[in-house]
PDB file with one MODEL, atoms N, CA, C and O in Angstrom:
MODEL        1
ATOM      1  N   MET A   1     -14.978  50.897 -13.224  1.00  0.00           N
ATOM      2  CA  MET A   1     -14.561  49.849 -12.307  1.00  0.00           C
ATOM      3  C   MET A   1     -13.444  50.407 -11.425  1.00  0.00           C
ATOM      4  O   MET A   1     -12.473  50.972 -11.926  1.00  0.00           O
ATOM      5  N   SER A   2     -13.583  50.251 -10.162  1.00  0.00           N
ATOM      6  CA  SER A   2     -12.589  50.807  -9.250  1.00  0.00           C
ATOM      7  C   SER A   2     -11.376  49.890  -9.151  1.00  0.00           C
ATOM      8  O   SER A   2     -11.421  48.722  -9.536  1.00  0.00           O
ATOM      9  N   SER A   3     -10.285  50.457  -8.618  1.00  0.00           N
ATOM     10  CA  SER A   3      -9.054  49.674  -8.507  1.00  0.00           C
ATOM     11  C   SER A   3      -9.204  48.554  -7.480  1.00  0.00           C
ATOM     12  O   SER A   3      -8.569  47.507  -7.612  1.00  0.00           O
ATOM     13  N   LYS A   4     -10.046  48.766  -6.448  1.00  0.00           N
ATOM     14  CA  LYS A   4     -10.248  47.707  -5.454  1.00  0.00           C
ATOM     15  C   LYS A   4     -10.873  46.480  -6.110  1.00  0.00           C
ATOM     16  O   LYS A   4     -10.486  45.348  -5.819  1.00  0.00           O
ATOM     17  N   THR A   5     -11.821  46.704  -6.977  1.00  0.00           N
ATOM     18  CA  THR A   5     -12.473  45.583  -7.667  1.00  0.00           C
ATOM     19  C   THR A   5     -11.459  44.832  -8.509  1.00  0.00           C
ATOM     20  O   THR A   5     -11.469  43.602  -8.551  1.00  0.00           O
ATOM     21  N   ARG A   6     -10.591  45.563  -9.175  1.00  0.00           N
ATOM     22  CA  ARG A   6      -9.576  44.909 -10.001  1.00  0.00           C
ATOM     23  C   ARG A   6      -8.648  44.046  -9.148  1.00  0.00           C
ATOM     24  O   ARG A   6      -8.308  42.929  -9.538  1.00  0.00           O
ATOM     25  N   ILE A   7      -8.246  44.547  -8.012  1.00  0.00           N
ATOM     26  CA  ILE A   7      -7.362  43.778  -7.134  1.00  0.00           C
ATOM     27  C   ILE A   7      -8.079  42.518  -6.659  1.00  0.00           C
ATOM     28  O   ILE A   7      -7.475  41.447  -6.602  1.00  0.00           O
ATOM     29  N   ILE A   8      -9.354  42.637  -6.319  1.00  0.00           N
ATOM     30  CA  ILE A   8     -10.116  41.466  -5.884  1.00  0.00           C
ATOM     31  C   ILE A   8     -10.208  40.446  -7.008  1.00  0.00           C
ATOM     32  O   ILE A   8     -10.088  39.245  -6.767  1.00  0.00           O
ATOM     33  N   VAL A   9     -10.420  40.917  -8.246  1.00  0.00           N
ATOM     34  CA  VAL A   9     -10.503  40.003  -9.392  1.00  0.00           C
ATOM     35  C   VAL A   9      -9.165  39.304  -9.588  1.00  0.00           C
ATOM     36  O   VAL A   9      -9.124  38.100  -9.842  1.00  0.00           O
ATOM     37  N   LEU A  10      -8.074  40.047  -9.474  1.00  0.00           N
ATOM     38  CA  LEU A  10      -6.761  39.418  -9.633  1.00  0.00           C
ATOM     39  C   LEU A  10      -6.510  38.398  -8.527  1.00  0.00           C
ATOM     40  O   LEU A  10      -5.967  37.325  -8.787  1.00  0.00           O
ATOM     41  N   HIS A  11      -6.900  38.721  -7.302  1.00  0.00           N
ATOM     42  CA  HIS A  11      -6.724  37.766  -6.222  1.00  0.00           C
ATOM     43  C   HIS A  11      -7.590  36.532  -6.446  1.00  0.00           C
ATOM     44  O   HIS A  11      -7.164  35.419  -6.139  1.00  0.00           O
ATOM     45  N   MET A  12      -8.790  36.710  -6.973  1.00  0.00           N
ATOM     46  CA  MET A  12      -9.660  35.580  -7.245  1.00  0.00           C
ATOM     47  C   MET A  12      -9.034  34.681  -8.312  1.00  0.00           C
ATOM     48  O   MET A  12      -9.114  33.456  -8.217  1.00  0.00           O
ATOM     49  N   LYS A  13      -8.408  35.293  -9.334  1.00  0.00           N
ATOM     50  CA  LYS A  13      -7.727  34.493 -10.359  1.00  0.00           C
ATOM     51  C   LYS A  13      -6.585  33.689  -9.725  1.00  0.00           C
ATOM     52  O   LYS A  13      -6.395  32.514 -10.039  1.00  0.00           O
ATOM     53  N   GLU A  14      -5.842  34.326  -8.845  1.00  0.00           N
ATOM     54  CA  GLU A  14      -4.736  33.633  -8.191  1.00  0.00           C
ATOM     55  C   GLU A  14      -5.246  32.467  -7.351  1.00  0.00           C
ATOM     56  O   GLU A  14      -4.637  31.398  -7.329  1.00  0.00           O
ATOM     57  N   ILE A  15      -6.358  32.675  -6.666  1.00  0.00           N
ATOM     58  CA  ILE A  15      -6.940  31.597  -5.857  1.00  0.00           C
ATOM     59  C   ILE A  15      -7.394  30.448  -6.757  1.00  0.00           C
ATOM     60  O   ILE A  15      -7.194  29.277  -6.435  1.00  0.00           O
ATOM     61  N   ILE A  16      -8.006  30.800  -7.884  1.00  0.00           N
ATOM     62  CA  ILE A  16      -8.471  29.757  -8.816  1.00  0.00           C
ATOM     63  C   ILE A  16      -7.282  29.001  -9.386  1.00  0.00           C
ATOM     64  O   ILE A  16      -7.301  27.771  -9.442  1.00  0.00           O
ATOM     65  N   TYR A  17      -6.233  29.728  -9.816  1.00  0.00           N
ATOM     66  CA  TYR A  17      -5.044  29.055 -10.355  1.00  0.00           C
ATOM     67  C   TYR A  17      -4.393  28.163  -9.301  1.00  0.00           C
ATOM     68  O   TYR A  17      -3.969  27.046  -9.598  1.00  0.00           O
ATOM     69  N   THR A  18      -4.317  28.660  -8.078  1.00  0.00           N
ATOM     70  CA  THR A  18      -3.735  27.856  -6.995  1.00  0.00           C
ATOM     71  C   THR A  18      -4.553  26.597  -6.754  1.00  0.00           C
ATOM     72  O   THR A  18      -3.989  25.520  -6.560  1.00  0.00           O
ATOM     73  N   ALA A  19      -5.870  26.720  -6.765  1.00  0.00           N
ATOM     74  CA  ALA A  19      -6.731  25.552  -6.570  1.00  0.00           C
ATOM     75  C   ALA A  19      -6.562  24.549  -7.708  1.00  0.00           C
ATOM     76  O   ALA A  19      -6.529  23.341  -7.474  1.00  0.00           O
ATOM     77  N   VAL A  20      -6.456  25.048  -8.935  1.00  0.00           N
ATOM     78  CA  VAL A  20      -6.263  24.151 -10.087  1.00  0.00           C
ATOM     79  C   VAL A  20      -4.933  23.423  -9.965  1.00  0.00           C
ATOM     80  O   VAL A  20      -4.872  22.211 -10.172  1.00  0.00           O
ATOM     81  N   PHE A  21      -3.868  24.144  -9.632  1.00  0.00           N
ATOM     82  CA  PHE A  21      -2.556  23.502  -9.513  1.00  0.00           C
ATOM     83  C   PHE A  21      -2.521  22.518  -8.349  1.00  0.00           C
ATOM     84  O   PHE A  21      -1.888  21.467  -8.452  1.00  0.00           O
ATOM     85  N   LEU A  22      -3.189  22.840  -7.245  1.00  0.00           N
ATOM     86  CA  LEU A  22      -3.259  21.894  -6.131  1.00  0.00           C
ATOM     87  C   LEU A  22      -4.026  20.635  -6.535  1.00  0.00           C
ATOM     88  O   LEU A  22      -3.631  19.523  -6.184  1.00  0.00           O
ATOM     89  N   ALA A  23      -5.113  20.812  -7.266  1.00  0.00           N
ATOM     90  CA  ALA A  23      -5.874  19.651  -7.736  1.00  0.00           C
ATOM     91  C   ALA A  23      -5.022  18.791  -8.666  1.00  0.00           C
ATOM     92  O   ALA A  23      -5.048  17.563  -8.576  1.00  0.00           O
ATOM     93  N   LEU A  24      -4.276  19.424  -9.551  1.00  0.00           N
ATOM     94  CA  LEU A  24      -3.383  18.668 -10.446  1.00  0.00           C
ATOM     95  C   LEU A  24      -2.296  17.950  -9.657  1.00  0.00           C
ATOM     96  O   LEU A  24      -1.933  16.824  -9.997  1.00  0.00           O
ATOM     97  N   ALA A  25      -1.772  18.580  -8.615  1.00  0.00           N
ATOM     98  CA  ALA A  25      -0.751  17.938  -7.791  1.00  0.00           C
ATOM     99  C   ALA A  25      -1.321  16.719  -7.076  1.00  0.00           C
ATOM    100  O   ALA A  25      -0.652  15.691  -6.972  1.00  0.00           O
ATOM    101  N   VAL A  26      -2.548  16.828  -6.585  1.00  0.00           N
ATOM    102  CA  VAL A  26      -3.184  15.689  -5.915  1.00  0.00           C
ATOM    103  C   VAL A  26      -3.409  14.554  -6.911  1.00  0.00           C
ATOM    104  O   VAL A  26      -3.148  13.392  -6.599  1.00  0.00           O
ATOM    105  N   VAL A  27      -3.890  14.886  -8.102  1.00  0.00           N
ATOM    106  CA  VAL A  27      -4.106  13.858  -9.129  1.00  0.00           C
ATOM    107  C   VAL A  27      -2.783  13.194  -9.492  1.00  0.00           C
ATOM    108  O   VAL A  27      -2.724  11.973  -9.637  1.00  0.00           O
ATOM    109  N   LEU A  28      -1.727  13.980  -9.640  1.00  0.00           N
ATOM    110  CA  LEU A  28      -0.414  13.422  -9.970  1.00  0.00           C
ATOM    111  C   LEU A  28       0.094  12.507  -8.856  1.00  0.00           C
ATOM    112  O   LEU A  28       0.655  11.448  -9.136  1.00  0.00           O
ATOM    113  N   ALA A  29      -0.097  12.902  -7.610  1.00  0.00           N
ATOM    114  CA  ALA A  29       0.330  12.065  -6.487  1.00  0.00           C
ATOM    115  C   ALA A  29      -0.451  10.751  -6.461  1.00  0.00           C
ATOM    116  O   ALA A  29       0.125   9.689  -6.222  1.00  0.00           O
ATOM    117  N   ILE A  30      -1.751  10.822  -6.707  1.00  0.00           N
ATOM    118  CA  ILE A  30      -2.563   9.600  -6.733  1.00  0.00           C
ATOM    119  C   ILE A  30      -2.115   8.685  -7.865  1.00  0.00           C
ATOM    120  O   ILE A  30      -1.997   7.475  -7.676  1.00  0.00           O
ATOM    121  N   LEU A  31      -1.867   9.256  -9.038  1.00  0.00           N
ATOM    122  CA  LEU A  31      -1.393   8.445 -10.167  1.00  0.00           C
ATOM    123  C   LEU A  31      -0.040   7.811  -9.856  1.00  0.00           C
ATOM    124  O   LEU A  31       0.208   6.659 -10.213  1.00  0.00           O
ATOM    125  N   LEU A  32       0.828   8.560  -9.193  1.00  0.00           N
ATOM    126  CA  LEU A  32       2.143   8.020  -8.837  1.00  0.00           C
ATOM    127  C   LEU A  32       2.008   6.834  -7.891  1.00  0.00           C
ATOM    128  O   LEU A  32       2.680   5.817  -8.060  1.00  0.00           O
ATOM    129  N   VAL A  33       1.135   6.969  -6.894  1.00  0.00           N
ATOM    130  CA  VAL A  33       0.913   5.870  -5.958  1.00  0.00           C
ATOM    131  C   VAL A  33       0.328   4.656  -6.671  1.00  0.00           C
ATOM    132  O   VAL A  33       0.733   3.523  -6.409  1.00  0.00           O
ATOM    133  N   VAL A  34      -0.618   4.891  -7.566  1.00  0.00           N
ATOM    134  CA  VAL A  34      -1.236   3.781  -8.305  1.00  0.00           C
ATOM    135  C   VAL A  34      -0.205   3.086  -9.189  1.00  0.00           C
ATOM    136  O   VAL A  34      -0.153   1.857  -9.229  1.00  0.00           O
ATOM    137  N   VAL A  35       0.605   3.853  -9.887  1.00  0.00           N
ATOM    138  CA  VAL A  35       1.631   3.262 -10.768  1.00  0.00           C
ATOM    139  C   VAL A  35       2.633   2.461  -9.948  1.00  0.00           C
ATOM    140  O   VAL A  35       3.009   1.356 -10.339  1.00  0.00           O
ATOM    141  N   LEU A  36       3.069   3.005  -8.819  1.00  0.00           N
ATOM    142  CA  LEU A  36       4.018   2.271  -7.976  1.00  0.00           C
ATOM    143  C   LEU A  36       3.394   1.003  -7.412  1.00  0.00           C
ATOM    144  O   LEU A  36       4.070  -0.017  -7.285  1.00  0.00           O
ATOM    145  N   ALA A  37       2.110   1.058  -7.072  1.00  0.00           N
ATOM    146  CA  ALA A  37       1.429  -0.139  -6.572  1.00  0.00           C
ATOM    147  C   ALA A  37       1.333  -1.199  -7.666  1.00  0.00           C
ATOM    148  O   ALA A  37       1.507  -2.387  -7.392  1.00  0.00           O
ATOM    149  N   VAL A  38       1.062  -0.787  -8.883  1.00  0.00           N
ATOM    150  CA  VAL A  38       0.989  -1.744  -9.995  1.00  0.00           C
ATOM    151  C   VAL A  38       2.356  -2.359 -10.259  1.00  0.00           C
ATOM    152  O   VAL A  38       2.462  -3.565 -10.485  1.00  0.00           O
ATOM    153  N   ILE A  39       3.397  -1.540 -10.232  1.00  0.00           N
ATOM    154  CA  ILE A  39       4.751  -2.070 -10.446  1.00  0.00           C
ATOM    155  C   ILE A  39       5.105  -3.068  -9.351  1.00  0.00           C
ATOM    156  O   ILE A  39       5.661  -4.129  -9.636  1.00  0.00           O
ATOM    157  N   LEU A  40       4.790  -2.740  -8.108  1.00  0.00           N
ATOM    158  CA  LEU A  40       5.060  -3.657  -7.000  1.00  0.00           C
ATOM    159  C   LEU A  40       4.287  -4.956  -7.166  1.00  0.00           C
ATOM    160  O   LEU A  40       4.826  -6.033  -6.913  1.00  0.00           O
ATOM    161  N   ALA A  41       3.033  -4.869  -7.588  1.00  0.00           N
ATOM    162  CA  ALA A  41       2.221  -6.073  -7.795  1.00  0.00           C
ATOM    163  C   ALA A  41       2.814  -6.935  -8.895  1.00  0.00           C
ATOM    164  O   ALA A  41       2.857  -8.158  -8.760  1.00  0.00           O
ATOM    165  N   VAL A  42       3.268  -6.330  -9.973  1.00  0.00           N
ATOM    166  CA  VAL A  42       3.866  -7.090 -11.076  1.00  0.00           C
ATOM    167  C   VAL A  42       5.142  -7.781 -10.610  1.00  0.00           C
ATOM    168  O   VAL A  42       5.369  -8.945 -10.938  1.00  0.00           O
ATOM    169  N   VAL A  43       5.972  -7.080  -9.855  1.00  0.00           N
ATOM    170  CA  VAL A  43       7.214  -7.685  -9.354  1.00  0.00           C
ATOM    171  C   VAL A  43       6.898  -8.866  -8.439  1.00  0.00           C
ATOM    172  O   VAL A  43       7.541  -9.912  -8.534  1.00  0.00           O
ATOM    173  N   LEU A  44       5.921  -8.708  -7.561  1.00  0.00           N
ATOM    174  CA  LEU A  44       5.556  -9.810  -6.666  1.00  0.00           C
ATOM    175  C   LEU A  44       4.993 -11.006  -7.441  1.00  0.00           C
ATOM    176  O   LEU A  44       5.278 -12.154  -7.100  1.00  0.00           O
ATOM    177  N   ILE A  45       4.210 -10.745  -8.463  1.00  0.00           N
ATOM    178  CA  ILE A  45       3.672 -11.845  -9.285  1.00  0.00           C
ATOM    179  C   ILE A  45       4.797 -12.567 -10.008  1.00  0.00           C
ATOM    180  O   ILE A  45       4.798 -13.796 -10.074  1.00  0.00           O
ATOM    181  N   VAL A  46       5.748 -11.827 -10.549  1.00  0.00           N
ATOM    182  CA  VAL A  46       6.894 -12.460 -11.231  1.00  0.00           C
ATOM    183  C   VAL A  46       7.687 -13.305 -10.245  1.00  0.00           C
ATOM    184  O   VAL A  46       8.072 -14.428 -10.571  1.00  0.00           O
ATOM    185  N   LEU A  47       7.940 -12.789  -9.047  1.00  0.00           N
ATOM    186  CA  LEU A  47       8.666 -13.584  -8.051  1.00  0.00           C
ATOM    187  C   LEU A  47       7.891 -14.836  -7.674  1.00  0.00           C
ATOM    188  O   LEU A  47       8.484 -15.902  -7.513  1.00  0.00           O
ATOM    189  N   LEU A  48       6.591 -14.727  -7.533  1.00  0.00           N
ATOM    190  CA  LEU A  48       5.768 -15.884  -7.212  1.00  0.00           C
ATOM    191  C   LEU A  48       5.830 -16.930  -8.319  1.00  0.00           C
ATOM    192  O   LEU A  48       5.935 -18.126  -8.045  1.00  0.00           O
ATOM    193  N   VAL A  49       5.765 -16.486  -9.548  1.00  0.00           N
ATOM    194  CA  VAL A  49       5.844 -17.423 -10.685  1.00  0.00           C
ATOM    195  C   VAL A  49       7.204 -18.108 -10.712  1.00  0.00           C
ATOM    196  O   VAL A  49       7.282 -19.313 -10.953  1.00  0.00           O
ATOM    197  N   VAL A  50       8.270 -17.364 -10.468  1.00  0.00           N
ATOM    198  CA  VAL A  50       9.611 -17.964 -10.458  1.00  0.00           C
ATOM    199  C   VAL A  50       9.712 -19.006  -9.353  1.00  0.00           C
ATOM    200  O   VAL A  50      10.234 -20.098  -9.575  1.00  0.00           O
ATOM    201  N   VAL A  51       9.218 -18.677  -8.167  1.00  0.00           N
ATOM    202  CA  VAL A  51       9.269 -19.630  -7.058  1.00  0.00           C
ATOM    203  C   VAL A  51       8.440 -20.870  -7.391  1.00  0.00           C
ATOM    204  O   VAL A  51       8.877 -21.990  -7.128  1.00  0.00           O
ATOM    205  N   LEU A  52       7.265 -20.688  -7.956  1.00  0.00           N
ATOM    206  CA  LEU A  52       6.433 -21.845  -8.318  1.00  0.00           C
ATOM    207  C   LEU A  52       7.111 -22.712  -9.378  1.00  0.00           C
ATOM    208  O   LEU A  52       7.042 -23.939  -9.310  1.00  0.00           O
ATOM    209  N   ILE A  53       7.757 -22.089 -10.345  1.00  0.00           N
ATOM    210  CA  ILE A  53       8.476 -22.866 -11.371  1.00  0.00           C
ATOM    211  C   ILE A  53       9.606 -23.660 -10.723  1.00  0.00           C
ATOM    212  O   ILE A  53       9.809 -24.830 -11.049  1.00  0.00           O
ATOM    213  N   LEU A  54      10.339 -23.034  -9.812  1.00  0.00           N
ATOM    214  CA  LEU A  54      11.435 -23.738  -9.141  1.00  0.00           C
ATOM    215  C   LEU A  54      10.909 -24.899  -8.296  1.00  0.00           C
ATOM    216  O   LEU A  54      11.527 -25.962  -8.241  1.00  0.00           O
ATOM    217  N   VAL A  55       9.772 -24.692  -7.642  1.00  0.00           N
ATOM    218  CA  VAL A  55       9.205 -25.756  -6.821  1.00  0.00           C
ATOM    219  C   VAL A  55       8.708 -26.902  -7.691  1.00  0.00           C
ATOM    220  O   VAL A  55       8.922 -28.068  -7.360  1.00  0.00           O
ATOM    221  N   VAL A  56       8.053 -26.586  -8.788  1.00  0.00           N
ATOM    222  CA  VAL A  56       7.519 -27.624  -9.673  1.00  0.00           C
ATOM    223  C   VAL A  56       8.652 -28.447 -10.275  1.00  0.00           C
ATOM    224  O   VAL A  56       8.506 -29.659 -10.431  1.00  0.00           O
ATOM    225  N   HIS A  57       9.760 -27.831 -10.610  1.00  0.00           N
ATOM    226  CA  HIS A  57      10.877 -28.536 -11.224  1.00  0.00           C
ATOM    227  C   HIS A  57      11.858 -29.101 -10.196  1.00  0.00           C
ATOM    228  O   HIS A  57      12.942 -29.551 -10.566  1.00  0.00           O
ATOM    229  N   ASP A  58      11.503 -29.085  -8.939  1.00  0.00           N
ATOM    230  CA  ASP A  58      12.317 -29.636  -7.857  1.00  0.00           C
ATOM    231  C   ASP A  58      13.748 -29.107  -7.858  1.00  0.00           C
ATOM    232  O   ASP A  58      14.699 -29.872  -7.694  1.00  0.00           O
ATOM    233  N   VAL A  59      13.893 -27.833  -8.037  1.00  0.00           N
ATOM    234  CA  VAL A  59      15.226 -27.230  -7.991  1.00  0.00           C
ATOM    235  C   VAL A  59      15.584 -27.055  -6.522  1.00  0.00           C
ATOM    236  O   VAL A  59      14.844 -26.411  -5.779  1.00  0.00           O
ATOM    237  N   PRO A  60      16.717 -27.625  -6.090  1.00  0.00           N
ATOM    238  CA  PRO A  60      17.078 -27.509  -4.672  1.00  0.00           C
ATOM    239  C   PRO A  60      17.472 -26.084  -4.331  1.00  0.00           C
ATOM    240  O   PRO A  60      17.982 -25.361  -5.187  1.00  0.00           O
ATOM    241  N   PRO A  61      17.249 -25.680  -3.119  1.00  0.00           N
ATOM    242  CA  PRO A  61      17.627 -24.332  -2.719  1.00  0.00           C
ATOM    243  C   PRO A  61      19.145 -24.181  -2.729  1.00  0.00           C
ATOM    244  O   PRO A  61      19.868 -25.163  -2.561  1.00  0.00           O
ATOM    245  N   VAL A  62      19.611 -23.008  -2.917  1.00  0.00           N
ATOM    246  CA  VAL A  62      21.041 -22.749  -2.929  1.00  0.00           C
ATOM    247  C   VAL A  62      21.581 -22.883  -1.524  1.00  0.00           C
ATOM    248  O   VAL A  62      21.026 -22.334  -0.573  1.00  0.00           O
ATOM    249  N   GLN A  63      22.685 -23.631  -1.404  1.00  0.00           N
ATOM    250  CA  GLN A  63      23.306 -23.785  -0.094  1.00  0.00           C
ATOM    251  C   GLN A  63      24.496 -22.865  -0.012  1.00  0.00           C
ATOM    252  O   GLN A  63      25.369 -22.878  -0.879  1.00  0.00           O
ATOM    253  N   LEU A  64      24.528 -22.068   1.031  1.00  0.00           N
ATOM    254  CA  LEU A  64      25.626 -21.132   1.211  1.00  0.00           C
ATOM    255  C   LEU A  64      26.768 -21.834   1.949  1.00  0.00           C
ATOM    256  O   LEU A  64      26.547 -22.533   2.938  1.00  0.00           O
ATOM    257  N   ARG A  65      27.959 -21.641   1.465  1.00  0.00           N
ATOM    258  CA  ARG A  65      29.121 -22.239   2.100  1.00  0.00           C
ATOM    259  C   ARG A  65      30.124 -21.144   2.431  1.00  0.00           C
ATOM    260  O   ARG A  65      30.273 -20.173   1.689  1.00  0.00           O
ATOM    261  N   CYS A  66      30.798 -21.311   3.540  1.00  0.00           N
ATOM    262  CA  CYS A  66      31.847 -20.384   3.909  1.00  0.00           C
ATOM    263  C   CYS A  66      33.102 -20.729   3.135  1.00  0.00           C
ATOM    264  O   CYS A  66      33.542 -21.879   3.134  1.00  0.00           O
ATOM    265  N   VAL A  67      33.667 -19.757   2.491  1.00  0.00           N
ATOM    266  CA  VAL A  67      34.904 -19.983   1.741  1.00  0.00           C
ATOM    267  C   VAL A  67      36.062 -19.526   2.624  1.00  0.00           C
ATOM    268  O   VAL A  67      36.107 -18.390   3.097  1.00  0.00           O
ATOM    269  N   GLU A  68      36.988 -20.448   2.824  1.00  0.00           N
ATOM    270  CA  GLU A  68      38.128 -20.118   3.678  1.00  0.00           C
ATOM    271  C   GLU A  68      39.355 -19.831   2.868  1.00  0.00           C
ATOM    272  O   GLU A  68      40.410 -19.535   3.429  1.00  0.00           O
TER     273      GLU A  68
ENDMDL
END
C-alpha cells in the first residue's frame, strides 16, 4: 500500500468524523429548539390557567398608584 493511499484513507476518516460530528450538532440544535419550545408552551399554559382562575374568581386587577 502506498503512502498516498494511506493519506487518502486518513483524510476519508477525517471527513467521516467531521460529518458525524456535524450531524450530532444538528441533532443537538434541533433537540434544544424542541425543548425550549416545550418549555415556552408550558409557561404559556400555566399563565393562561392562572388568568382563567383569576377571571373565574372575579379577582380585580391590580391598580397601580403613585406613591408620593
